[in-house]
C-alpha positions in Angstrom: 0.0 0.0 0.0 1.4 3.3 -1.0 0.7 6.2 1.3 -0.1 9.4 -0.5 -2.0 11.5 2.0 -3.2 11.6 5.6 -6.2 9.4 5.0 -4.0 6.6 3.5 -1.7 7.0 6.6 -4.6 6.6 9.0 -5.8 3.5 7.1 -2.4 2.0 7.2 -2.1 2.7 10.9 -5.5 1.1 11.5 -4.6 -2.0 9.5 -1.3 -2.3 11.5 -3.1 -1.9 14.8 -5.6 -4.6 13.9 -2.8 -6.9 12.7 -1.0 -6.3 16.1 -4.1 -7.1 18.0 -4.6 -10.3 16.1 -1.0 -11.3 16.5 -1.3 -10.6 20.3 -4.4 -12.9 20.5 -2.6 -15.7 18.6 0.5 -15.3 20.9 -1.7 -15.6 24.0 -3.3 -18.7 22.7 0.0 -20.3 21.8 1.4 -19.3 25.3 -1.6 -21.0 27.0 -1.2 -24.1 24.9 2.5 -24.3 25.7 1.9 -23.9 29.4 -0.7 -26.6 29.3 1.7 -29.0 27.4 4.2 -28.7 30.2 1.8 -29.9 32.9 2.8 -33.3 34.3 -0.4 -35.0 33.1 0.1 -33.8 29.5 3.8 -34.7 29.5 2.9 -38.3 30.6 0.2 -38.4 28.0 2.5 -37.3 25.2 5.2 -39.7 26.3 2.7 -42.6 26.4 1.4 -41.7 22.9 4.9 -41.5 21.5 5.8 -44.8 23.0 2.8 -46.6 21.7 2.7 -44.9 18.3 6.2 -45.9 17.1 5.7 -49.7 16.7 9.2 -51.2 17.0 10.6 -49.1 19.8 7.3 -48.6 21.6 6.4 -52.3 21.7 9.9 -53.2 22.9 9.8 -50.6 25.7 6.3 -51.7 26.7 7.3 -55.4 26.8 10.3 -54.6 28.8 8.3 -52.4 31.2 5.6 -55.1 31.6 8.3 -57.8 32.2 10.1 -55.8 34.8 6.8 -54.8 36.4 5.6 -58.3 36.6 8.8 -59.4 38.3 8.5 -56.7 40.8 4.9 -57.3 41.4 5.4 -61.0 41.8 8.1 -60.5 44.4 6.1 -57.9 46.3 3.0 -60.1 46.3 4.8 -63.2 47.4 7.2 -62.0 50.0 8.4 -58.4 49.7 12.1 -57.8 50.1 13.0 -61.0 51.9 15.2 -63.6 50.2 12.1 -65.9 49.9 10.2 -63.1 48.2 13.1 -62.4 45.7 13.3 -66.1 44.9 9.6 -66.3 44.4 9.6 -63.3 42.1 12.4 -64.9 40.1 10.5 -68.1 40.0 7.4 -66.4 38.7 9.4 -64.6 36.1 11.2 -67.8 35.0 8.0 -69.9 35.1 6.6 -68.3 32.0 4.6 -65.4 33.2 6.8 -63.0 31.3 6.4 -65.3 28.2 2.7 -65.0 28.6 3.0 -61.3 28.9 5.2 -61.0 25.8 2.9 -63.3 23.8 -0.1 -61.1 24.7 1.7 -57.8 24.3 -0.8 -56.6 21.7 -3.7 -57.3 24.0 -2.0 -55.6 26.9 -1.2 -52.6 24.6 -4.9 -52.4 23.6 -6.0 -52.6 27.3 -3.5 -49.9 28.3 -4.7 -47.7 25.4 -8.3 -48.1 26.5 -7.5 -47.3 30.1 -5.4 -44.3 29.0 -8.3 -43.0 26.9 -10.7 -43.4 29.8 -8.4 -41.5 32.1 -7.3 -38.7 29.8 -10.2 -37.9 27.4 -12.6 -35.1 28.2 -16.1 -36.1 28.9 
């Protein structure tokens, strides 16, 4: 836009002021979205989605986490931190419970996604 007189100058100033107001509104929305994305709930949500979306790495990580979790849970349920509990946890892990978990990893992933969606979707 070429400015030739005072009226053109006033129009250009008005356009720039409107543009500035619009950019300010957009910046405020982006700031709010950024602050929301750094909340612990949303960080966990994003990490879970990234882990389950990428098939090779996500499924390996999920299988590993479930295997370790089942070992820890087995030892805690049987006997806690005692030697007997540790042996029982190792026995549970060696007996094939981890194999059952690994063979049903797709079902476990589907269940975890369903639980995740129930926890984090807005109703």
